Structure formats: C-alpha cells, structure tokens
N, C-alpha and C positions, 0 to 999 in steps of 0.2 A: 216418137212424138210424145210430148207431155200431155197427160190427160187433162180434160177440163176440170175434173175434181181436184187434182193436185194444184192447178193454177189458182183455183178459188181458195184452197187451203192456205197457200202462200200469201194471198192477199189479206185474208182474215188474220193472219198471225204476224204480219210485218210490223216492224218497230215504227213509232211516230216519225223518227228522223228519216224514214224511207218514203214518207208520203209524197213529198214534192221534190222534184229535182231543183237544185239551187239555180237561181236566175243567173244568166250570163250577162256580162257587161256592167258598166257603172250606172247608177241611178241617174235619171235626167236631172239637169240643173233646175232650180226654181226660176220662175220668170224674173226678168230684169226690169225694175221700175226706175226710170230716170226722173228726177224732179228738178224743176227750175224755180228758184226763189231768189230774192235779193240777199246779198251777202255771200261770203265764201269763207273757206277754212274753218268752218264751225261757228263763225260769228255772223249772226243774222238778226234782223229786227224782230220785235216781239211777235208780229202777226205770222211771220214765217216759222218761227220756233213753235208757236202754239198750234198752228193749223197743219204744218207740214213736217218739219224736221224731227220734232219729238215723235210724231206718229210713224215716220219712216224708220226711226231707230227701233221702235217697238215692233214694227212689221218685220224688219230684218231679224230681230232677236227671236221672233216666233218661228222663223224658218220658212215662212210662206212665200218670201220673195227675197231676191237680192236687190239692193237699192244703191243709187249713186247720184250725187248732184251732177247736173249736166250744165256745161257752159253753153248757153243757147246759140250764140253765133257760130261756134265751132261745130255744133251738131247740125245746124241748119245748112252750113256750106259743105258738110261732109268731111271736114278735117278730123272730127271725132267720128270714127267709123263704127262705134259700138251699135249693135242692133238692140233696140229697146222694145220690149213687149208693151210697156206702158210709158207714156210721157205725161207727167203731171206738171201743170203750169199753174203757179199761184198768182192770182190777181194780174198785175201788169209787169211781171218779172221778165217776160220775153220781149226784147226790143221789137218795136213795130216793124222796122225795116227788114228784119230777118224772118218775120213770121210766115210769109207766103212760102218761102223756100222750105221752112221746117214742116209746114202742113203738107206740102207736096211730097217731101221725103217720107213723112209718116204714112201717107196714103200708099206710097209705092212699096214700103217695106212692111205694111200691115201693123204699124204701131198704133195702139189705142191712145187717143188724146183725151186727157181728163183735165178740165178746168176747175180750179178751186177759187171760190169767190166768197168772202165773208163780210162784205159791205155792199150797200146799195150804190152801184155805179150807173144805174139805168133809168130811174125815174127822173122826170124833169126837175123836180124840186131838189133831189139829192145831187144831181149834176151841178145845179146852180150853187149849192153850198160848197161843193168841192172846188169849183172855179173861184169862189170867194176866198177859199183857203189856199189859192194859188197852185192848185193841182194841175200838173202839166197836161194839156189836151192830148198829147201823144200817148200818155199813160192811159187815159180814158179810152182812146181808140184801140190800144193794145188789148185791154180787157174785153172790149166788144168783139174784136176779131177772134180772140182765143175762144170765147164762149160760143160764137157762131160756128166755129170749126170743130168744136169738141164732140167726141163720141159720148161723153158723159160730163155732167156738171155737178159739183159738190158744193154745198153751202152750209151755213151754220145755224140758221133759224127758219122756222116755218114762215114768218112774215117775209123774209128775204126770198124764200122759195116762191111765194105768191107774187112778189115783184117780178121775178124772172119768168114766171108763168104768164104774167100779163104782157111781157115782152116776147112771148112765143117760145120760151126755153123751158124744157123740163129739167128739174134738178132734184137731187136726193139730199136730205138733211142729215148731216153728221154733227151733232152738237159739240160746242167747245168743251174742252176738258183741260185739267192741269196735270203736269207731269209729276209722277212720284219722285221723291227724293229732293226736289227743289225747296219744299216748304217744310215748316216745322209743324208741331202739334200743340194743341191746347191754347187757351186764351193768352193774349199778351198782357203785360202788366204796365199800364201807362204811368208816366211820371206823376208824382203827387205835388210837385212844386210848380208854381206859376199857373198860367191859364191852361185849361184843357185844350188840346189841339185835335182837330179833325182833318183827316187826310182826304184830299181830292186829287186823283192822278188821271191823266188822259193826254190825248194828242192835241195838236193845234186846231183840229176841227171842232173843238168843244168850247169855243169862246162864248157863244150864246148861252150854252148850258151853265157855264160859270156865273154869268150875270144873274141867273135865277137865285143864286145863293146870297147875293148882297143883302137883301132885306132880312134874310133868315139869320144872319150873323150880326146884324145891327143890334148891339146891346145884349146879345144872348148870354145867359148865365145858366148853370145847371141847377139842380134842386137845392143845392147848398149855397147858392149865390156865387159860385166860382165862375169867372169869365170863361167863355168858350171862343176859340180863335180858329179860323180856317187856315190850313196850310196846303199849298198847291205844289204838286210835282208835275212838271210838264204843263200842258194846257195853254199856257201863255208865257211870253218872254217879257211882259211888261209888269211893272210894279203898281200896287194900289195900296191905299191906306186901310182897306177893310180885310185884306188877307195877306199872308206871308208866303214867299216862295222859298222852296228848298231845292237848290240846284243839284243836278245829278253830277257825280264825279266822272272823270274821263273813263271811258270803257263801259259805263253803265247803260249805254244804248243796246248792248248785247243782253238778251233777255235773262240768261242765268245770272249775269252780273247785276242786272236791274233788280231781280228778286233778292239777291244777296244784300243789295243796298237797302231795300225795303225791310228786310228782316233785321238788319243792323239798326234800323231806326224805328222799329215797331214800338219801342217804349215811348216814343214821342206822342203817340196818337191814342185817343180814346174811342174812335170810331172811324169808319171810312164811308164816303158818300159817292153817289152817282146821280147828279141831277140831269134830267133830259127834257128839252123842250118838246112841244107837240109838233113833230114834223116827220115825214116819211123816212128820211135818212136815219133818224134815231129809232123809229119803230122797227126797223129791220135789223137793229143791232142785237147782239147776244147778251147773256147775263154773265159774261166773263168776269167783270169786276166783282160781282158777288162771290164767285169762286175764289178769286185772288185775295180779296180783302178777308174773307172768311178764313182761308188757309194762312193768312198773315196773323190771325188771332184776334181780329177786331170785329165788333158788331157792325152791321152794314145797313145803311139807309139809302133808298133810291126813290126816284120819281115813280109814281104809279102809272107806268107806261107799259106797252106790250113787251118791251125788251126784258122786263123784270117780272112778268106775270108768273105767279106761283112761288116766288122766293119766300113769301111770308109763311108758307107751309114748312119751310126748312130753316127758320130762325131769322130770316131777313125782315126788314121793316120797309113798308111802302108808304109814301106820303104824296098827297095831292100837291100840285105846284102852287102852294099857298104858304106864306111864311109861318103862320101859326101852326099849320099841320106839320111842317118840317121841324119846327122847334119842339113840338110835342114828341115827334118820332125820335129826335136826337136825345132828348131827356130820357125817354124809354130805353134807348140803346145804352146809355150810360148806366142806368139802374140794373138792367138785365143782361149785361155784357157776357158774363161767363156762361149762362144758360144758353143764350142765343148762339154764341160761338161754338159751343159743344154740339148743338143740334146741326148747325151748318156744316161743321167739319165732318160729322158722322155721315151726312148726306153726300158730301163731295167724295169722301173715301169710298163710299158704297157704290156710287153711281156716276161720278164725273172725273175719273182718272183716265189718263191716256193709256190705251192698250193697243196691241196689234189685233183689234177685234174684228168680228165678222162684218159689222156695218162698214168699217173702213175698207176691208178687203173687197166687199161687194161693190162699193163705189168705184174701186179701181178695176173691177172686172176680174178679180183673182179667184 
C-alpha cells in the first residue's frame, strides 16, 4: 500500500499539465438568437440595420451568440423547426395575424421574446401623427401586441422609455450607434462654387418639421454674403420653390447604399440640420442624425429639443425654433466647421460605435 507521505510527495512534485484531467466532449454551443426585421437577404431599411442587424453581426463576431434572421410566419406555424433561445422582434416586423401562434410557441419552448422599439407608437399624439402619415393600423397593432407579450423591451432613448413606462411597460435603453467601417473620417470639403447647400434628410413623418425651416432659409446668406440653400433627401416627395430635392438612386433605400450615396455627395453640403417641432413623437426620438451627419464630415444644427440634449457638448449646435436663432447657428456652423466636426467624430468613435457590448447582451438576456 502506498504511504500517505509518498502520495503527498507526488502531489507536490507533479507537472502543471497533470493538474486537471482534460474535459470530455465538445463545448456547448452559444445560444441561438433569432431576429425578425423588415427586409431579407442582407437588404434592410435603415431602422433595421441601425438597431438590429448591425448589432447582430457584432454579437455573432463576439462569439457570445449564434444569430439568424427568422422568417416570422414559418417560425410561427412550425415550418421552421429551429429552437430559439431568444426571439428579437423589431417594431412591427412580425405580421399581426401570425403573432399569437408565435407567442404560444415561444412560451411552449422556453424562448425569450425581446421587443425592440425605437419610436413612439404609444402616446395619443404620436399615434395621430403616424395615422396622418398613413401608417397602417395593423402595424401599430403588431407593435402593441409584441410589446405586451415580450419578456423584455429594448428602446433607444430615455424619453421613449418614459413613454413606455407610462403605458405600463418596463424597458431598457440601448442608445443608437453607428457601425464602424461605413463612414469616413475628418471634415468634408464643401463645393466653393454656387450657393452653400445644407442637408436635411429624413422620413415622410417629418413634413411638419421641414416647414420650420422655410423662414430660416428665406434670403439666408453666410458671413460673406453667399446665398444658402436647403437640400432635402427624403422627407417629402413634393417640390417647393424654397428648397431643392436630391433624389435617391435605385438601391439606396438599403442603409449601406444610402450611406455610400451620402458620402459620395458630401461635397455638396456645408452643414446638416434636424428641425423638430414641439411634440411627444419628436421628443422620444434619438440623436441618430447628429451621429450620421457628424460622421459624414459636416457640422450639425438641430432644434433645441430633448432628442438632441447634450450634443452641444460634443460639437453640435442647438437652436430655438426661431428663424433668427437658426440663422445664427448655421452661420456659426459654417465658420467653425472643422473644429466642430473633429470634436463630434472623436465623441462618436469613443462612445457611439456599434459593438457586441454588454448592454446589448444584457437586454437580450445573454
């Protein structure tokens, strides 16, 4: 029989590679996160790319999860047999008619439902605005149903979290960010011939915001007497004598193509703007346009509303919704363009880039 002393001696003199027996069997697979967004085949609208697909790519690259876009009806009816650990649904991307079956399957299989909402679909004033913009009532109903059934809700701003709280829903805030690699660096160099042009880009829900700018650009000139002209991308499909429209080429509704279009035309513009009227729908929005315009290499001016609170600490300019205040801010933006763009880009690169980060993982329950 081996003595206790000899067994202790062998323990004290063993090599490091003898400490632990090798584990048997393969390592467990990371959780599978299925996501439902508008678009397919890698082609998605801007909101899906910014809030979901870019983050899903970063999450997969981090190794924390496997990710896959889910065709909602096929998963709801069981044709798609994949077991999901998490089902992330953005906005209204899940057809209303298939939602009850999907929710039942998720409960049966232990799938965590996470709703992602980055606009106010809930307050009375916001819903009225969406209806005026011809937003399909079934889409509004889909958002409400997903949020009501979700195990967790993710949103983009603190004001929107408060809107959801008022409706009885607890949400976690994951601020908007921009994806590395899509944008350039440094200030843009605007054309020196003809009028200065100022960029305003947005969706069809911003018609009232656009109207704020009419008196701002009425006879506006810069410090040198050079005329200043507003140029609109999106926002409206109507023409007017006080602004110019720049039409998007085919394919530019896909967000990376849209960014490429903006970068190719950045020389046209001396600044970017984001007017916002005083209403709850706007107050729940994020500062995404500040991030985008700054990374485009342009100085940025926005209405002094909650959506853009704090951007003046990072190179942005805020203006009360008064023509004289806006004109003063624009002239300042023209004069101080390089310095303000450099400050803004440094902030975005340091704090507002998409990553597979802990906040996003925590929101998904990973």
